[in-house]
N, C-alpha and C positions, 0 to 999 in steps of 0.2 A: 238720508240714505234709507231706501226701502229694504224689506226683508231679503229679496233676491240678491241685492248688491252686497249685503252683509254676508249672506251665504256664499257668494262667489269669491269673496276675499279669503274665506277659510277653505276653499276647495284646493285639492292637489291633483295634478294630472299625472297618471301612472299608466304603465303598460303591463299587462298581465303576462307573467312568465310561466306560471305553473298553477294548476287547480288541484287542491288537496281533496276536497269533498264538495258537497252541494252548497256549502255556506262559507268555505275557507279557500283562500287563494294567496299566491305570492305575486308581487309586482315590484317593478323598478320605477323610480321617479324619472319622468321623461326629460326633465331639465338637467339631470345629472349626466355629463358628457365624459365621465372618467372611464366608462366601460370599454371604449375603443383602446384607450391607453393601456388598461390592464390586460386586454387580450393580446396586444402587441408585445408587452413585457413577458407574458406567459409563453408565447410562441418562441421568443428569443431564449429565455433562460431555462425552461423546463427540460428540453432534450438533453442538456448537460448537467442538470441539477442532481445532487446526490440523492439516492433512494433512501427512504425513511428506514432507519435502523433502530431496533429496540422498540420500546413501547411509545406510542404517540402521546402528545400532550393535548388535553381538551381545550387549552387556551391558545393553541397555535393554529395558524392557517397553513394548509398544505395545498398541493395541486394534484389533481387526479386526472387520468385519461378516461374521458367519457366513452362508454362502450359502443355507442351508436356511431359517432363521427370521428372517434380516435383523436379528438382535440383535447387540450389541457384547460381545465377550469379550476378555480379556487374552491376549497372545501374545508370542512372541519370533520374530525373523526368522532362519531357518536358512540361507537362500540367496536370492540375487537374480539374476534374469535380465532385463535391461532394466527395464521397469516391472512385472514380475511377481515376486511374493515368495512363497517357500515358507515357511510359518509353522507353529509349534507352539502350540496353545492350552494354556497352562501350567496352567490350572485343570481341564482335562479329559483332555488327552493326545492328542487327535486332531490331524491335520495337514491342510492344504489349501493351494491356491495362490490368492492374491488379487491384485487390481490395486492401484495406488498410491492410487486414490481411496477404497478401502475400508480404508485403514490410517492411523491418526491417532496423534498424540503424546499421552502421558499425564503428568499432574503427578506430583510427588515422592511424594505420599501413596499412589499406586497402584504405585510402583516397589518392590513386595515380591515375595517368592518365591511360586512357584505353589502352589496348594492340592493339586493332584494329584501323586502319586508313582508311579514306575514299579516294578512288582513282577514277579518271575518265580518259578515254582515251584522249590523247592529240590531238588536231586538229579537233575534231568532236563535234557535239551537236545533240540533238534529232531532228528528221525531222519535217516538218511542219504538219498542221492539216490534210492534205490529206493522210498522212501515219500514223496518230495516231491510227487507228484501228489495225495496225500491231505491235504496241509497245509491247504488252504482248508476242507475238511470239519472238520478239527480245530478251526480257529478258529471256524467256525460253531457247532460243538457247544459250545465253551466260552462263546461269546457268549450262546447260548440259556440256558445254565446259570447264569451269574453276572452278566450285564450288568444294571446298575441295582439289584442286590441287595446285601445286607449280608453281609460275610464277616468271620470272625475270622482274623487272620493272626498268625503267630509268626515274628519276624525271626530268621534264621539267619546271614546274612552280607550284605556289600555289595560289588558289583562295582566295577571301576575307573570305569565310566561312571555310577555312582550308582544303578544298578538294585539293588533290595533283593531278596535271595533269601529266600523265606518258605515256611512251611507254611500252607495255607489250609483253613479248615473252614467249612461251611455247616450251622449247627446242630451236630450231632454227626458229620456226614458229612465225611470227609477227601476233598477234591477230587482230590488226586493218586491216592489209592487207587481212587477211582471211575473215573478215567481209565484206570488200569492194568487194571481188570477189564472196562472197556468196549472194550478193544482199542487204546487210545491208546498203551500201552507194549507192548514185546515180552512176550508171554505166558510166564510161568514155570509154567503149568499145562497140562494136556492140552487139545487142541482141543475135545474133547467137553464139558469143563466150561465153557469159554467160550461154547459154542453155547447153553447153557441161558439165557444172558442175553438171547438174542434176536438175530435177524439185523441189526436196525437198529444196535444198539450195537456189535456185532462188526464192522460195516463201517466204523467211524470210522477216520480216519488214525492211524497209530501214532507214538509218540514213544519215545525210548530214555532210560534213566537215564544219568547222566554216566559211571558205571562199571558195566558189566554184571556179572551173577553168574557169568560165565564166568571163565576164567583171566585174572589181571590182566596189563596190558601189561608188556613187558620192562623199560621204563625205570623203572616203579614198583618192580619187583622188585629193581632194583639199588640203590635208595636206602637209605642207612643209617639215616636218621631215620624216625620213625613217620609214617604217612600216614593221614589221616582217610578211612575208607570210609563214604560216606553211603548208607544204605539207602533204599529207596523208601518203606517204611512209616514212620509216625511213630516217631521214636526214643524209647526209654525213658530218662528223665533219670537214673534210679538206676543204669542200666547204664553200663559204660565206653564212652565215645564213640569211642574210638580202638582200632583193631585193628592191632597192630604186625606188620609183615612183615619178618622178618629174613633176611639172606642165608644163614643157616645152616639155614633150614627145608628139610626134605626134601620131595620130591615126594609122598610118601605123606601127610605132614601136610597138604599143600595140598589134596590130593584129599579128605581127611577133612573139612577145613574147608568146602570147597565143597559137599560132600554134606549137612553139617549146615545150611548156609544154605539149600540147595534145599528141604530137608525143612521147615524153619521157614517159608519163603515159601509152600510148598504148603499148610501148615496154615492160615496166615493167609488165603490165597486162598479156601479152602473156607469158612472162617468168614464172610468178606465176602460170598461168593456166597449163603450161607444167609440173611444179613441182607437182601440185595437181593431174594431170593425172597419174603421176608416183606413187604417194602415193596410189591412188585408185586402180591401177593395182596390186600393191604389196599386198593390202588387198584382192583383188580377188584371187590371187594365194594362199594366206594363207587359204582362205575359201575352195578352191578346194582341197587343200592338206588335210584339216581337214575332208572333206566329204569322201575322199578316205580311210582315216584311220578308220572312222566310218563304212564304208562298209566292210572293212576287219574284224573289230571286230564283226559285225553281222554274217558274214560267220563262224567265229570261234565259236560263240555262238551256231549256228545251229549244228555244228559238236559235240559240247559238249552235247547238248540236245539229240542227237542221241545216244551218248555213254551212257548217263544216262538212256535212255529208255531200252537199252540192259541189263543194270545192275539191273533194277527194279525187274525182275523175281527172280534173285538170292537173292535180299534183302527180298522179300516176303517169300521165302523158309526158310531163316535163322531167320525170325522175332520171330517165336515161340520158337526157341532155346534160343534166346536172353532174352525173358521174363522169361523163366524158370531159366536161369542163374542169372538174377537179383534177382528173388525171393529166390534162393538158397543162394546168398551172404547176403541178408537181414536176413535170418534165422540163418546164421552162425555167424554174428557179432552183439554184443550187441548194439553198437552205429550205427544204420542204418541211411540211408538218411532220411527216414520218421521221425525217432526220432529227428534228427537234425532240420528238417523243423518244427516239432511240437514245439521244443524249441524256434526256431526263431519266430514262430507265437506268442508265449507268449510275447517275447521281443518286437515284433512289436506292440502288443496291449498295452504294458506298455508305449512305446514311444509315441503312439498316445494319450493316456490319459495325458502323461506329456506335450505334445504340446498343448492339448486342455485346460488344466487347470494347470498352474504352479503358486501356490500362491506367491512364492518369486518374480517371474517376475511381477505378478500383483501388488504387493506392490511397486516394483521399478518403474513400469510404473505410478502408482498413485503418487508416490513421484516426478517423473519427470514432470508430468502434474501440480502438485502443485507448483513446482519451476518455471515453465513457467508462471503460474498465478501470483506468487509473484513478479517476475522480470518485467513482462509486466503490463502495465496499472497502474504502481506505482504512487501514488500521493505524491508530495513533498510539502513543505511549500510554499504558494503562494509568488510570487515575490513581491507583494505589501505589504507583512507583514513587511519587513524591513523599508519601508517608514512609515508604520503605527506605528511601535514601536518608531521611532524618533518623530513622531507627538505627540504620547502619552507622551513622556518624556518632550517635550516642553510645553504641556498643563499642566502636573502635576507641572512643575516648576512655571508656571504662577499662578496656584492655591496656591502653597506654598508661593509665594510672597504676595498673597492676605491675607492669613491666618495671617501673621505677621504684617499686617497693622492695626493700632489701631485708626487712625484719619481719619475723613471724608474728609479732604482737600487733602490727599495723595491717596485716594482710586480710584479716577476716572481714572488716567493714568494706574493704575494696572488693572482696569476693562477692559479698552480698549485693553491692552496687552493680557488679558485672552480671550477676544472675538476674537482677531486675531488668537491666537493659536487654539481656538475652531473651527474657520472656516477652518483653514488648516487641523485640525484633522478630520472634517466632510468630506472633500474631500478625505483624505486618507482612511477613513472608507468606503465611497462609492466605491472606487476602490477595496478595499479588499472584500467587500460583493459581488460586481459584479464578481470578479474573482472566488471567492469560489462558487458562484451560478453555474458556468460552470463546476465545479468538481462534479463527481458522488460520493460524500463523503459517503452517506448512503449506496449506492449500493456496493461500494468498501469495506466498513466496514462489511456489511453482507457477502460478498464473502469471505473476509479474515476469518471471524468467521466460515463459513462453512468449509473452507480449514483446519483451525486449528483443528476443531472438528474431521474431517475425518482423519487427520494425527495422532491425539492423539489416536483415536480408533485403528489405525493400529499399531502404535509404542508406546503403552501405557506403556510398561515395561522399556523404555529407561530412564536412570537417567541423569540429567543435569550435565555436567562436570564443572570444575572451569573456563575453558577457551574454547571458541568455535573457530574452525579454520575458518578464514575469506575466505579461498579459497575452502571451502567444496563443493560448488556448482560446481566449475570447475573440481575438482578432481572426483566428482561423475559422471559428464557427460562424462569425459574421460574414467573412469572405465566402465561405462555403454556402451560406444561406443566399447571399446575393447571386452567386454563380448559379445555384440551382434554379432560382427564380428566373434568371435570364435564359437559362437553357430551356426551361419549361415554356417561356414566352416564345422563343425561337421555334421550338418543336411544335408548339400549338399553331404558329403561323404556317409552318411547313405542312402540318396535317390539314389545315383548312385549305391551303392552296392545292394540295393533292386531292382533297375531297372535291373541290370545284372541278379539277381536271377529270376526276373519275365521273362526276356528274355529266360533264360535257361528253366524255367517251361513251357513257351509257346512252345519252341522247343521240349521238352520232350512230351508234350501233342500231338503235331503233329506226333511225332514218334510213339506214342502208338495208334493213330487212324488208324484203318484198312479200314475204309470206303472210305477214300480219299487218293489219291496219294501224296506222299511227297518226298522231296529231302533230308530230315533229316536222317542221318545215325546213327548207334550205336556209332560210334566214336564221332559224334557231341555232343551227349547227355552224353557221359561218360567222355570225356576229360575236365579237368578244373573244375569238379563239386566240388571237395574238396576246391579248391581255392575260388570259388564263395561263397560257404557256409561259409568258414572261414572269408572272407572279410565282408560278411553280419553280421556275429556274432560279429566280432570285432567292426564294425561301430555301431551296436545297443548297445553293451556294453559301448562304449565310450560315446554315447549320454545319456545313463542311469546313467552316473557317477553322484555322489551326488553333484558335483560342480554346476550343473545346477538346481538341485532341492533344494539344501540347500547352503547357503552362507558360504564361509570359513571365518576365523577370520578377514582377511584383508578386504574382501568385506563387511562383517557386520559392521566393523568400519567405512568404507567409507559411507555406507548407513545411519548409525546412525548419523554420523557427519553432513551429508547433511540435515537430518531431524531436528537436533538441530539448525542448521543454519537457516533453513526455519522457525522454531518456533520463533527464535530470531528476524528474519526480520519481521515476522507477528506481534510480540509484539511491535517492534519499530514503525511499520507503524500504528498499532492500537492506540498506544499512541499519535502519531502525528495527526491522524485523530480526536482523542478525544480533543487534544489541539486546532485543527482547529475549531471543533464544539463549544468549550467553547469560543474561541475568536470571533466566528461568533455571538453567542448569546449575549455576553457581548457588542460587538459593535453595534449590532442591537438594544439592549435595550438603549444604550447610544444615538443612533441616534433618537430613539423615544422620549426620555426624552428631548433632546436638541430641537427637532422640536416643542415640546410642549411650550417651553419658547423662541422660536426664535423671535417671533414678539414682545414680551415684557417680561422683567425679572420677576421672582416671587416677590410677595409682601406679607407683613404681615397684610394686611387690614382685611382679614377674621378673623384673630386672635384677632385683636382689636375689631371687631364687637362682637365676642363671649365674650370677657372680659367685654364689656359694658353691655351685657345682664346679665352677672353674677353679676355685681355691682347693676343693677336694682333689680334682684331677691333677693340679699342679703338685700337690703333696704326694700323690701316688707316683707321678712321674719322677720327682726328685728321689723318692725312696727306691724306685726301680733302677734309676741311674746309679745310686749308691750301691745297690746290690750287684749290678753288672760290674761296677768298678772293683768291688771286693772279689768277685769271682775271677776277674781278669788278673788281679794281683796275687791270687792264691798260688801256692807252690805247685799244686796239681790242677791243671786247667780242666774244667768240666765243660767241654765245648757244647754238648747238647743243652745243658742248662743255660749256658750263656746265650745260645741262639734263641732258646725259648724266652728268656728274659728280654732280649732285644726285640722279639716279635711283640711281646707285651708292651714294651716301651713305644713301639710304632703305633700300636692300637690306642694306647693311652694318649699319645701325642695327637693322633687324628681326632679322637673324641674331644680333646681339649680345644683343638682348632675349630671343631664343629660348634662347641659351646661359645667360643669367641664370636663365631659368625652369628649365632643366635643373640648374643649380647649386642652386636651391632644392629641387628633388626629391632631390638627393643629400644635402643638409643634413637634410631631413625623415627620410630613411632612416637616416642616421647617428645622429640624435637619438633615434629610436625604439630603435636598438640600444643606445645609451648608457643609456637609461632602463630597458630590460628586462634585458639580459644582458652588455653590454660597457662598463661605466663607465670602463674604462681607456683608451678611444680618445682622449679629449681630451689625456691625458698623453702617449700614444704619438705623436700627430700634433698637436703644438702649432700648427703653421703653418696648420692647417685652420680655426682660430678657432671650434671647435664650441661651446665654453662661451659665447662672446659671442652666438652665434646663439640658443642655448637661453635665456640670460638675458633676451634681448629678445622671447621668445615667438615667434621666427621673423620678427620685424619688421625687424631690422637686415640690410641688404643692402650689404656693403662694396664689391661690384663695381660698383655704380652711381656715377655722377658727373654733375655738372651739365652738362658739355659733351657728354654723350651725347644730350641731349634737344634737340629743335627747339622751344624754349619761347618763349612770348610773354607779356609782363607784362600783368596784369589791373589797369590803372591805376584804374579806377572802384571796385574793391573793395579795393585795397591801401591800408591805413591805416598803422598803426605797423609792420606787417609786410608785406613784398612778397609777392605771389602770382603764380605763373606758371602759364599754361595750356599743356598739351601733350598728346601721345598716348603711351600705354604699352600695348603688346600689344593694339592695336586698341580701347582704351578711352580716353575723354576724362577726363583727370585734372587735378588742381590740385596744384602743389608749393608748400607753405607753407614760407617761409624763416625760420629763427630764427638770430640772431647768437649764437654760443656761444663759450665758452672751454673749457678742460679740465674745470673744475668744473661749469659749466652743461651741458656735453655729457652728463655722467653723469646729471644731474638730468632732462634731456630724455628720455634713453633710459629711465630708470626710470619716469617718469610715463607716457610713451607706451606702454611695455610693459604697465603696469598697466591702462591704458584698453583696450589691444588684447586682453588676456585676457578682460576683462569683455565686450567687444564680440563676441568669438568665441562666448561662451556665449549672447548675445542678438543674433544677427546681423541681425534684421529691425527692431530698435528704435533702434539707434545707428549713426552714420556709421562705416564701416569704415576702418581704416588699411591702405593697400596696401603701403607700404614706408617705411623710414627710412634715410637715408644722410647722410654728412657729405661736404662738398665737399673735394676734394683740392687745389684751387687757391684756395679762399676759406674764411674762418672762419664758415661757415654750416652749419646742420643742416637737412635737407630732410625734410618729412613729406608723403608722397603720399596723397591722398584722392580719391575720385570727385568729379567736377565737378557739384555741385548748385547752382551759383551762381544760376541762374535760378529755382530752386525754393525759395528761402528764404521763410519765413513773411511777412517784411516785404514782399518783392517780390510775392508772391501777393496780399496784401491791398491793395497799391497798384494792381496791374493789374486783378485780378478777385477781389474779396473772396469768402471762403468763406461758404456758407450755414450755418444753425444745425446742420443734420444733418452737414455736412462738417466743421464745427468740432469737433463731438463725436467723430467718427471720427479726425480728425487728432490731437486732444489725448489721446485714449485711447492712441494709439501713443506719444506723448511720455511719458505716465504709465508705460507699460510699460518704456520706456527708462530712466527714472529709477528704477523699481523694481529693474531689474537692476544699475544702478550702486550704489544704496544697499545692496542685498543684499551687495555686495562691499566695503562700507565706503568707497565713493568718493563724495566730494562734488563735484558739477559746478561750482557757484559761478560759472557763466558762461552761464546760461540766459536768452536774450533772442531777439527775433524774427529777428535775423540769424543765429542759431545753431540754429534749428529749421527743418527742411526738410520740404516736402510732396511726397509721391510720388503722382502721379496724382490729386491732390485727395481721396484716400481714406485715406491713411496718413501719419502724421507720425513723423519720426525725430529723435533728439537729436544735435546736432553735437558735434564734439570741442572742445577748449579749448586755451588757450595752455600748452604743456607746459614752458615756461621759468618759469612763475609758480606760486606756491603758491595755494591757495584764497583766503587772505586778500587776496592781491594781485589775483586775478581778479575778486572780487566788487566791488572799488572801480573797476572799469573804467567809463568814461563811457558805454559801450554798454548798460549795465544799465538800460534804460528802454524803455517801450512807450507811445508817444503821450505823454500827460502823467503816466503812472503809473510811479513808481519801482519797480523790481523787487528792490530791496535790502530785506530784511526789517528790521522795526523793531529787533529784538534785535541784529542785526549793526551797525546804525547806533549802537547804544548800547555797542558795543565787544565783543560776544560774537563768537566765531569762526564762520565759515560752517559749516553742517551740512545734513543731508538735510532738516530742517524748513525751513531758509531756502530750499532749492531748491524746496520745495512752495509757499512764499510766492510765489516768482517764477513758478511754474506757474499759481497762482491769478490773479496780476496779468496774465499773458498771456491767460488765458481771459476776464478782464473786458475787456481791451483789444480782443479779437477780437469780442466782442458789442457793445461800446460804445466805439468808437475815440475819441470826444470826451469820455469821462469825465474829470472834473477834480476829483473829490471827495477828501476826506482818508481815508487808509488807515492812519494811525499810531495811531489811537485803539483802545480795546478794543471799541468797538461800531462796525462799519462801517455807514455810512449809504448806503443804496441808494434814497433817496427820489427820486421823479421818474423812476426807470428802470422801463420796462415789462419786467420780468424774469420768466422762467419760475420757478415755485416750486421746482422741483428744482435748477435752476441756482443760485438764491439760497441754497438750503440748502447746496449744495456750496461756493460761494464764501465763505460765512460761516464754514465750518469750515476753509478754507484760509488766509484772510487774518487770522484771529485767532490769536495765538501760543498762547493758553491752550487752544484746542480744535483746533489744526491737525492735519490728517490726514496719515498717511503715504501713500506712493504706492499701496501694496497696499490700504489702507483706502479711498482715494479711488476706486479702480476698482470697489469694491463698492457705491458710492452709486447711488441710483436714477437719477441723471443719466446714468450710463454703462450701467446694466443694463436700464432700461425701453426699450420700443419706441415710445413715444408722443411722443418728442421731435421 
């Protein structure tokens, strides 16, 4: 195998993509066929790919939109300045600056090495500063010579930055030698020989070899090892590649070596010059041949013009006959050219309107823009949320450990553990808040809301399916791309057909013009007219096809699926953004609360101060009451003094009630602290009775006592239990008195607290409990409620009976009250006309019950009757315990009594007999379902009946 064959095996065929300077260029391997596949993938994925967010990675591959052709190409980010990115197109080698909006993320399958490699001519480098002004000319020369062309390169070495040092050949022409002889390198021949190449080549900027042919530098001369001297010309593989320079070489040997090299270079230069002269002579001969051919063509054209001039007179003579013939043909045929052109004009107008305004395409474009907005700038759950969740779990566990601690000796280690968990939680909260502050959460939420509203307005008739296609976006984009390609193809065909028609019309116009001379003949305007008109008509008809103005079933399904997927993604992200907002607000509030107590934990000192003031005021009140009692028992009454003392008593009582109100506020604050962050407070401050207050749901007020009130007995309403009427904080209230011992006191407190919790959740449907306290001088428990004594259902019906409409409104409120109690698994078991109250004849509320009795005891009370109707359910009479169902029986009995107070029929049978009663059909249907145990409605079901929902009662 000879030298050329060995060299050919090591050659690589590349195509130049970019020229950096006079000696450096980028190129792709010609045998690499992956470029087309990458371009297709970029065209498909980049329009919907997410825009780069945050700082780019130097190890990732992105895609950028090239400024000149607006197409997508792969790149790496070299440097970032704010939102400007200096990028390198890795498949071509050129660089430019792009904005963030022109830079998108790429999937894993496109994260591969670039197709282009960086090459540099072996053995030369840029010339010194004296030739720097000519560098642009050298780059321009090399660009014109090799850009976009194929080269054969022979790899010689690789630089540290990955640049490949090569010898390059274009055909059999050595690029480096050509640059050398055109003045790109320092000449090693006489100036006269270089001038023969021409002034243009001689004026190109110069480059120098890495080592000149002159005397080697001193540091090379001193090296003991061999140094590779690279020649400018293509090296001979059979020759020795290394020339050793030894320290023992004499100056005479060095001069002889340099002389031989110079002679060799001179001979090669003359050979190359001779070859270049032959190339130039060959090009000159081709140009001379071309000029001769052009001259012959000009002569032939002159002859043709003369012939056409002779025929002009004949054409003018026959012009009139041709027009008459055309007119005769048009009159004889129904479908004339003019008619066909008129029809085409209508279709052209229709196509123009279709292109200007296509509602289907507008909707699809709007959907595509919405999908881009949804996929880009998407906000995900902050990275710090996971750490925050773990910190919250640790903190909650520390609080739970504190709640179960009941001794002061064990509490301090648990408090320390809680404080450590709280400190870690605060750090996690700060990280979370700082991260969320960087997110445009509100702007994104508003943007998604706008997109959802606009999409809903466009696709309002679409019904949600059971399952949404997860790949709906990809299918829509693919379908849209194919549709656009087809539309472009059809429109291009239409434009070409109309352009041909326009050309024919222009020729026909010239043919008909008698004012100017023309070369258009009758044959030119008559031949192919039918084909031109037919092509234009077919193209216009195809573009007017309904497929472009209306979607087919498959296209409509793809579009609707993409819309549904868009709405699903919007709802998911909106839910996520709402969760992020809630987490942000919760953690912000927690941070503020913790910072409030960071210096020192909360204390119950203020509560104790308020309790002390209450004790002082109670003492003052008792003393003043004693004073008044003494004045009233005196033999001689001092009325002015008695009145003065009573005024002082009223002032003291009001001040005492105000302090009790302050005490309640302190308890509320301490209870909130115990629930949230400081469960150790009840153990640290046992005298504060925080646990008792919390267990009663804030109902128990130990500071109250019977002798604080100026109460009067309500003899007409007092039955088994005494009732007292008094004022409390400016409100008329009733004190219900219960005789209790230690065991029954606990039971009263538990049942009252249970009712109180339910009432707080449904404040408008049940009677509220204002306070509960036990007498300090008597074995009684007092429950304070608002005074509704004159508004009981029995009293209202006795004085001014309710109308049918008023009955419905009042009993609807009672049903709502029962619904709240039953939802909390509380059975009232004491629903009767004296325990249902009417507010303004428009709303009914359920009264409380005897907290000393169980439901089984309350239901047997003698007051469970309305007129002649027993309100005790049949199943309860048979021994079953009271239940929500038995409450609804009492509810139905009260409704029947309200409409028919004299009803005395039987209600214990399975079929209620309403014979003889003029009853509304809807009321009868409701009562039948309430008074029969087999079909008895619940409170929530009763509220849905026509009796309560219709407006015609």
